[in-house]
N, C-alpha and C positions, 0 to 999 in steps of 0.2 A: 312361395318363401318362409320360411317359419322367422318367429320374432329369434331366435338363437343366432339365424343367419343374419339377418336385420340387424341386432345388435354389433356384429363385427365391422360395419361398414363406418366409415368416417362421413361426416356431414360438412360441405363445403359449400361456401357461400359465394355464387357464380360472381357477385355486383364486385366482390375485391377479392375474390380467392383464398378467404379466410376461413381456416381450418375451426369447425363450431365444438368438434368433438366427435363423440362416438355416440349412438343411442342408446338411452339408458331407459326409458319407458317409453310407453305409449299415453295418449288420453284419448279414448272411447268416448260418443254420445248413449249417453247410458239409455236413450229413446230407441235409436233405433239400429245399436249396435256398432257403426263406423267408426274409422279414426278419425279424429278430433284435430290430435298433432302428433307430433314426434317431439320428449321430452330427451333434452342433449344437456350434461354438467355444463354448468356455465365454468369461467374463466374464473377460479375463487379467491387469488390472492392469500396476503398473510393474514389478513384480519379473520378472513373466513375458517381458516385454518387455525386461529388460533381459539376462533370462538365456537368454533366446531360447525359451522354454518355450513350449508352447499349451496349455492346460486343453481339457478336451472334454466334453459330456455327452451321455450315452447315453440316449434314450426308448426305454425300450422300445415295442414294436409296440402290446401290449395296452393301453396308457395311451393310445393316439393314440383323442380323441373322435371326430374328423372332420378330411378335405382338402378344403378348401374350394378357391376360384378363386384366394383371395391367401395363405391362411394356414393354416397345420396347427395344432390345437387340441388340447393335452395334457392331460388330466384333472387327473391327480396329477404334482406336481413334487416330486421326491427331491433337486433338485438346488440 
């Protein structure tokens, strides 16, 4: 799977069925090159739009339950 394919997938929290968003970026461990987390844009709200701030949610790689054809399922969401 390529990063461009991963970016097209919705990230869903299994615990409550919430759509967290789509993968925007990856966080890597600089020592071993492994993926640490998927970065998903957070729910911004009007305040973020007005101030130009963009919140992000880092979903730890260990929390990913499954990567399917259309979605990434996350076991636990602390967001």
